SEFIZA-3560 file (N, C-alpha, C; in Angstrom, 3 decimals):
REM SEFIZA-3560
<numar><xx>9.699</xx><yy>-16.025</yy><zz>-5.319</zz><atom>N</atom></numar>
<numar><xx>9.128</xx><yy>-17.043</yy><zz>-4.468</zz><atom>CA</atom></numar>
<numar><xx>8.366</xx><yy>-18.035</yy><zz>-5.338</zz><atom>C</atom></numar>
<numar><xx>8.328</xx><yy>-19.247</yy><zz>-4.896</zz><atom>N</atom></numar>
<numar><xx>7.659</xx><yy>-20.294</yy><zz>-5.648</zz><atom>CA</atom></numar>
<numar><xx>6.156</xx><yy>-20.025</yy><zz>-5.718</zz><atom>C</atom></numar>
<numar><xx>5.555</xx><yy>-20.415</yy><zz>-6.823</zz><atom>N</atom></numar>
<numar><xx>4.116</xx><yy>-20.200</yy><zz>-6.972</zz><atom>CA</atom></numar>
<numar><xx>3.329</xx><yy>-21.146</yy><zz>-6.079</zz><atom>C</atom></numar>
<numar><xx>3.880</xx><yy>-22.334</yy><zz>-5.823</zz><atom>N</atom></numar>
<numar><xx>3.220</xx><yy>-23.290</yy><zz>-4.933</zz><atom>CA</atom></numar>
<numar><xx>3.976</xx><yy>-23.347</yy><zz>-3.616</zz><atom>C</atom></numar>
<numar><xx>3.303</xx><yy>-22.919</yy><zz>-2.562</zz><atom>N</atom></numar>
<numar><xx>3.941</xx><yy>-22.860</yy><zz>-1.245</zz><atom>CA</atom></numar>
<numar><xx>3.480</xx><yy>-24.030</yy><zz>-0.377</zz><atom>C</atom></numar>
<numar><xx>4.357</xx><yy>-24.469</yy><zz>0.495</zz><atom>N</atom></numar>
<numar><xx>3.996</xx><yy>-25.535</yy><zz>1.420</zz><atom>CA</atom></numar>
<numar><xx>3.065</xx><yy>-24.968</yy><zz>2.490</zz><atom>C</atom></numar>
<numar><xx>2.334</xx><yy>-25.847</yy><zz>3.152</zz><atom>N</atom></numar>
<numar><xx>1.362</xx><yy>-25.387</yy><zz>4.154</zz><atom>CA</atom></numar>
<numar><xx>2.046</xx><yy>-24.712</yy><zz>5.338</zz><atom>C</atom></numar>
<numar><xx>3.239</xx><yy>-25.173</yy><zz>5.711</zz><atom>N</atom></numar>
<numar><xx>3.964</xx><yy>-24.562</yy><zz>6.822</zz><atom>CA</atom></numar>
<numar><xx>4.369</xx><yy>-23.141</yy><zz>6.517</zz><atom>C</atom></numar>
<numar><xx>4.821</xx><yy>-22.914</yy><zz>5.306</zz><atom>N</atom></numar>
<numar><xx>5.228</xx><yy>-21.565</yy><zz>4.911</zz><atom>CA</atom></numar>
<numar><xx>4.024</xx><yy>-20.630</yy><zz>4.855</zz><atom>C</atom></numar>
<numar><xx>2.889</xx><yy>-21.158</yy><zz>4.383</zz><atom>N</atom></numar>
<numar><xx>1.672</xx><yy>-20.351</yy><zz>4.318</zz><atom>CA</atom></numar>
<numar><xx>1.230</xx><yy>-19.911</yy><zz>5.708</zz><atom>C</atom></numar>
<numar><xx>1.282</xx><yy>-20.825</yy><zz>6.674</zz><atom>N</atom></numar>
<numar><xx>0.873</xx><yy>-20.458</yy><zz>8.031</zz><atom>CA</atom></numar>
<numar><xx>1.811</xx><yy>-19.422</yy><zz>8.642</zz><atom>C</atom></numar>
<numar><xx>3.101</xx><yy>-19.533</yy><zz>8.356</zz><atom>N</atom></numar>
<numar><xx>4.054</xx><yy>-18.541</yy><zz>8.867</zz><atom>CA</atom></numar>
<numar><xx>3.789</xx><yy>-17.166</yy><zz>8.259</zz><atom>C</atom></numar>
<numar><xx>3.474</xx><yy>-17.136</yy><zz>6.966</zz><atom>N</atom></numar>
<numar><xx>3.190</xx><yy>-15.870</yy><zz>6.305</zz><atom>CA</atom></numar>
<numar><xx>1.909</xx><yy>-15.237</yy><zz>6.851</zz><atom>C</atom></numar>
<numar><xx>0.903</xx><yy>-16.061</yy><zz>7.125</zz><atom>N</atom></numar>
<numar><xx>-0.358</xx><yy>-15.553</yy><zz>7.665</zz><atom>CA</atom></numar>
<numar><xx>-0.146</xx><yy>-14.971</yy><zz>9.058</zz><atom>C</atom></numar>
<numar><xx>0.618</xx><yy>-15.664</yy><zz>9.897</zz><atom>N</atom></numar>
<numar><xx>0.894</xx><yy>-15.169</yy><zz>11.248</zz><atom>CA</atom></numar>
<numar><xx>1.670</xx><yy>-13.858</yy><zz>11.211</zz><atom>C</atom></numar>
<numar><xx>2.635</xx><yy>-13.758</yy><zz>10.305</zz><atom>N</atom></numar>
<numar><xx>3.427</xx><yy>-12.532</yy><zz>10.189</zz><atom>CA</atom></numar>
<numar><xx>2.560</xx><yy>-11.386</yy><zz>9.709</zz><atom>C</atom></numar>
<numar><xx>1.604</xx><yy>-11.669</yy><zz>8.841</zz><atom>N</atom></numar>
<numar><xx>0.710</xx><yy>-10.634</yy><zz>8.331</zz><atom>CA</atom></numar>
<numar><xx>-0.182</xx><yy>-10.093</yy><zz>9.438</zz><atom>C</atom></numar>
<numar><xx>-0.659</xx><yy>-10.970</yy><zz>10.311</zz><atom>N</atom></numar>
<numar><xx>-1.515</xx><yy>-10.534</yy><zz>11.411</zz><atom>CA</atom></numar>
<numar><xx>-0.760</xx><yy>-9.654</yy><zz>12.395</zz><atom>C</atom></numar>
<numar><xx>0.520</xx><yy>-9.921</yy><zz>12.584</zz><atom>N</atom></numar>
<numar><xx>1.312</xx><yy>-9.159</yy><zz>13.547</zz><atom>CA</atom></numar>
<numar><xx>1.604</xx><yy>-7.741</yy><zz>13.089</zz><atom>C</atom></numar>
<numar><xx>1.552</xx><yy>-7.484</yy><zz>11.789</zz><atom>N</atom></numar>
<numar><xx>1.902</xx><yy>-6.152</yy><zz>11.293</zz><atom>CA</atom></numar>
<numar><xx>0.698</xx><yy>-5.239</yy><zz>11.161</zz><atom>C</atom></numar>
<numar><xx>-0.496</xx><yy>-5.721</yy><zz>11.469</zz><atom>N</atom></numar>
<numar><xx>-1.685</xx><yy>-4.878</yy><zz>11.347</zz><atom>CA</atom></numar>
<numar><xx>-1.673</xx><yy>-3.781</yy><zz>12.404</zz><atom>C</atom></numar>
<numar><xx>-2.354</xx><yy>-2.674</yy><zz>12.090</zz><atom>N</atom></numar>
<numar><xx>-2.453</xx><yy>-1.570</yy><zz>13.032</zz><atom>CA</atom></numar>
<numar><xx>-3.385</xx><yy>-1.918</yy><zz>14.174</zz><atom>C</atom></numar>
<numar><xx>-3.269</xx><yy>-1.160</yy><zz>15.212</zz><atom>N</atom></numar>
<numar><xx>-4.155</xx><yy>-1.339</yy><zz>16.367</zz><atom>CA</atom></numar>
<numar><xx>-5.572</xx><yy>-0.907</yy><zz>15.986</zz><atom>C</atom></numar>
<numar><xx>-6.608</xx><yy>-1.440</yy><zz>16.651</zz><atom>N</atom></numar>
<numar><xx>-7.978</xx><yy>-1.027</yy><zz>16.347</zz><atom>CA</atom></numar>
<numar><xx>-8.232</xx><yy>0.426</yy><zz>16.743</zz><atom>C</atom></numar>
<numar><xx>-9.224</xx><yy>1.038</yy><zz>16.114</zz><atom>N</atom></numar>
<numar><xx>-9.497</xx><yy>2.460</yy><zz>16.326</zz><atom>CA</atom></numar>
<numar><xx>-9.889</xx><yy>2.776</yy><zz>17.766</zz><atom>C</atom></numar>
<numar><xx>-10.535</xx><yy>1.832</yy><zz>18.454</zz><atom>N</atom></numar>
<numar><xx>-10.983</xx><yy>2.096</yy><zz>19.821</zz><atom>CA</atom></numar>
<numar><xx>-9.842</xx><yy>2.012</yy><zz>20.832</zz><atom>C</atom></numar>
<numar><xx>-8.690</xx><yy>1.477</yy><zz>20.424</zz><atom>N</atom></numar>
<numar><xx>-7.565</xx><yy>1.359</yy><zz>21.343</zz><atom>CA</atom></numar>
<numar><xx>-6.843</xx><yy>2.691</yy><zz>21.544</zz><atom>C</atom></numar>
<numar><xx>-6.970</xx><yy>3.619</yy><zz>20.598</zz><atom>N</atom></numar>
<numar><xx>-6.267</xx><yy>4.903</yy><zz>20.685</zz><atom>CA</atom></numar>
<numar><xx>-6.730</xx><yy>5.717</yy><zz>21.901</zz><atom>C</atom></numar>
<numar><xx>-8.037</xx><yy>5.990</yy><zz>22.057</zz><atom>N</atom></numar>
<numar><xx>-8.431</xx><yy>6.746</yy><zz>23.264</zz><atom>CA</atom></numar>
<numar><xx>-8.186</xx><yy>5.977</yy><zz>24.554</zz><atom>C</atom></numar>
<numar><xx>-8.210</xx><yy>4.653</yy><zz>24.480</zz><atom>N</atom></numar>
<numar><xx>-7.989</xx><yy>3.847</yy><zz>25.686</zz><atom>CA</atom></numar>
<numar><xx>-6.545</xx><yy>3.987</yy><zz>26.171</zz><atom>C</atom></numar>
<numar><xx>-5.597</xx><yy>4.043</yy><zz>25.249</zz><atom>N</atom></numar>
<numar><xx>-4.179</xx><yy>4.109</yy><zz>25.612</zz><atom>CA</atom></numar>
<numar><xx>-3.722</xx><yy>5.550</yy><zz>25.841</zz><atom>C</atom></numar>
<numar><xx>-4.067</xx><yy>6.447</yy><zz>24.896</zz><atom>N</atom></numar>
<numar><xx>-3.542</xx><yy>7.819</yy><zz>24.933</zz><atom>CA</atom></numar>
<numar><xx>-4.506</xx><yy>8.841</yy><zz>25.524</zz><atom>C</atom></numar>
<numar><xx>-5.763</xx><yy>8.479</yy><zz>25.699</zz><atom>N</atom></numar>
<numar><xx>-6.748</xx><yy>9.419</yy><zz>26.227</zz><atom>CA</atom></numar>
<numar><xx>-7.604</xx><yy>10.008</yy><zz>25.122</zz><atom>C</atom></numar>
<numar><xx>-8.801</xx><yy>10.460</yy><zz>25.509</zz><atom>N</atom></numar>
<numar><xx>-9.747</xx><yy>11.016</yy><zz>24.536</zz><atom>CA</atom></numar>
<numar><xx>-9.245</xx><yy>12.376</yy><zz>24.060</zz><atom>C</atom></numar>
<numar><xx>-9.360</xx><yy>12.618</yy><zz>22.778</zz><atom>N</atom></numar>
<numar><xx>-8.959</xx><yy>13.901</yy><zz>22.201</zz><atom>CA</atom></numar>
<numar><xx>-7.555</xx><yy>13.921</yy><zz>21.627</zz><atom>C</atom></numar>
<numar><xx>-6.763</xx><yy>12.921</yy><zz>21.923</zz><atom>N</atom></numar>
<numar><xx>-5.387</xx><yy>12.883</yy><zz>21.397</zz><atom>CA</atom></numar>
<numar><xx>-5.394</xx><yy>12.200</yy><zz>20.041</zz><atom>C</atom></numar>
<numar><xx>-4.833</xx><yy>12.852</yy><zz>19.043</zz><atom>N</atom></numar>
<numar><xx>-4.794</xx><yy>12.276</yy><zz>17.698</zz><atom>CA</atom></numar>
<numar><xx>-3.451</xx><yy>11.588</yy><zz>17.480</zz><atom>C</atom></numar>
<numar><xx>-3.485</xx><yy>10.272</yy><zz>17.438</zz><atom>N</atom></numar>
<numar><xx>-2.284</xx><yy>9.455</yy><zz>17.290</zz><atom>CA</atom></numar>
<numar><xx>-2.557</xx><yy>8.412</yy><zz>16.224</zz><atom>C</atom></numar>
<numar><xx>-1.563</xx><yy>8.099</yy><zz>15.426</zz><atom>N</atom></numar>
<numar><xx>-1.723</xx><yy>7.072</yy><zz>14.395</zz><atom>CA</atom></numar>
<numar><xx>-1.771</xx><yy>5.690</yy><zz>15.048</zz><atom>C</atom></numar>
<numar><xx>-2.653</xx><yy>4.792</yy><zz>14.550</zz><atom>N</atom></numar>
<numar><xx>-2.778</xx><yy>3.452</yy><zz>15.160</zz><atom>CA</atom></numar>
<numar><xx>-1.510</xx><yy>2.610</yy><zz>15.100</zz><atom>C</atom></numar>
<numar><xx>-0.594</xx><yy>2.934</yy><zz>14.223</zz><atom>N</atom></numar>
<numar><xx>0.634</xx><yy>2.131</yy><zz>14.124</zz><atom>CA</atom></numar>
<numar><xx>1.566</xx><yy>2.351</yy><zz>15.305</zz><atom>C</atom></numar>
<numar><xx>1.335</xx><yy>3.399</yy><zz>16.108</zz><atom>N</atom></numar>
<numar><xx>2.198</xx><yy>3.651</yy><zz>17.259</zz><atom>CA</atom></numar>
<numar><xx>2.028</xx><yy>2.606</yy><zz>18.351</zz><atom>C</atom></numar>
<numar><xx>0.856</xx><yy>1.988</yy><zz>18.414</zz><atom>N</atom></numar>
<numar><xx>0.606</xx><yy>0.979</yy><zz>19.431</zz><atom>CA</atom></numar>
<numar><xx>1.128</xx><yy>-0.386</yy><zz>18.979</zz><atom>C</atom></numar>
<numar><xx>1.205</xx><yy>-0.598</yy><zz>17.680</zz><atom>N</atom></numar>
<numar><xx>1.626</xx><yy>-1.894</yy><zz>17.149</zz><atom>CA</atom></numar>
<numar><xx>3.053</xx><yy>-2.187</yy><zz>17.579</zz><atom>C</atom></numar>
<numar><xx>3.267</xx><yy>-3.333</yy><zz>18.218</zz><atom>N</atom></numar>
<numar><xx>4.583</xx><yy>-3.685</yy><zz>18.754</zz><atom>CA</atom></numar>
<numar><xx>5.565</xx><yy>-4.037</yy><zz>17.650</zz><atom>C</atom></numar>
<numar><xx>5.177</xx><yy>-4.985</yy><zz>16.812</zz><atom>N</atom></numar>
<numar><xx>6.093</xx><yy>-5.505</yy><zz>15.810</zz><atom>CA</atom></numar>
<numar><xx>5.820</xx><yy>-4.834</yy><zz>14.467</zz><atom>C</atom></numar>
<numar><xx>6.762</xx><yy>-4.035</yy><zz>14.009</zz><atom>N</atom></numar>
<numar><xx>6.604</xx><yy>-3.374</yy><zz>12.720</zz><atom>CA</atom></numar>
<numar><xx>7.505</xx><yy>-4.080</yy><zz>11.707</zz><atom>C</atom></numar>
<numar><xx>6.861</xx><yy>-4.714</yy><zz>10.740</zz><atom>N</atom></numar>
<numar><xx>7.600</xx><yy>-5.470</yy><zz>9.733</zz><atom>CA</atom></numar>
<numar><xx>7.098</xx><yy>-5.061</yy><zz>8.357</zz><atom>C</atom></numar>
<numar><xx>7.999</xx><yy>-4.972</yy><zz>7.423</zz><atom>N</atom></numar>
<numar><xx>7.646</xx><yy>-4.647</yy><zz>6.053</zz><atom>CA</atom></numar>
<numar><xx>8.214</xx><yy>-5.713</yy><zz>5.133</zz><atom>C</atom></numar>
<numar><xx>7.522</xx><yy>-5.980</yy><zz>4.034</zz><atom>N</atom></numar>
<numar><xx>7.948</xx><yy>-7.038</yy><zz>3.119</zz><atom>CA</atom></numar>
<numar><xx>9.295</xx><yy>-6.711</yy><zz>2.485</zz><atom>C</atom></numar>
<numar><xx>9.615</xx><yy>-5.429</yy><zz>2.389</zz><atom>N</atom></numar>
<numar><xx>10.867</xx><yy>-5.052</yy><zz>1.731</zz><atom>CA</atom></numar>
<numar><xx>12.019</xx><yy>-4.921</yy><zz>2.734</zz><atom>C</atom></numar>
<numar><xx>11.720</xx><yy>-4.437</yy><zz>3.949</zz><atom>N</atom></numar>
<numar><xx>12.781</xx><yy>-4.199</yy><zz>4.942</zz><atom>CA</atom></numar>
<numar><xx>13.293</xx><yy>-5.473</yy><zz>5.591</zz><atom>C</atom></numar>
<numar><xx>12.390</xx><yy>-6.316</yy><zz>6.051</zz><atom>N</atom></numar>
<numar><xx>12.825</xx><yy>-7.479</yy><zz>6.809</zz><atom>CA</atom></numar>
<numar><xx>12.147</xx><yy>-8.732</yy><zz>6.285</zz><atom>C</atom></numar>
<numar><xx>12.836</xx><yy>-9.837</yy><zz>6.381</zz><atom>N</atom></numar>
<numar><xx>12.356</xx><yy>-11.115</yy><zz>5.859</zz><atom>CA</atom></numar>
<numar><xx>11.832</xx><yy>-12.007</yy><zz>6.969</zz><atom>C</atom></numar>
<numar><xx>11.043</xx><yy>-13.006</yy><zz>6.590</zz><atom>N</atom></numar>
<numar><xx>10.516</xx><yy>-13.994</yy><zz>7.514</zz><atom>CA</atom></numar>
<numar><xx>11.346</xx><yy>-15.274</yy><zz>7.342</zz><atom>C</atom></numar>
<numar><xx>11.616</xx><yy>-15.927</yy><zz>8.458</zz><atom>N</atom></numar>
<numar><xx>12.356</xx><yy>-17.201</yy><zz>8.380</zz><atom>CA</atom></numar>
<numar><xx>11.522</xx><yy>-18.225</yy><zz>7.627</zz><atom>C</atom></numar>
<numar><xx>12.087</xx><yy>-18.837</yy><zz>6.605</zz><atom>N</atom></numar>
<numar><xx>11.339</xx><yy>-19.813</yy><zz>5.800</zz><atom>CA</atom></numar>
<numar><xx>11.353</xx><yy>-21.172</yy><zz>6.433</zz><atom>C</atom></numar>
//
């Protein structure tokens, strides 16, 4: 990738990064109930990895 990125590409990368974050810790008991041990990534809708899938440039 180029060392100097255009502003449009930077905003797309930032938005994609925000979408791949895990759910907050307080959302687990709210969704699954208190006492259930579940990984926060189970609530995350869009799972994207830098190696598996690409972002439209």
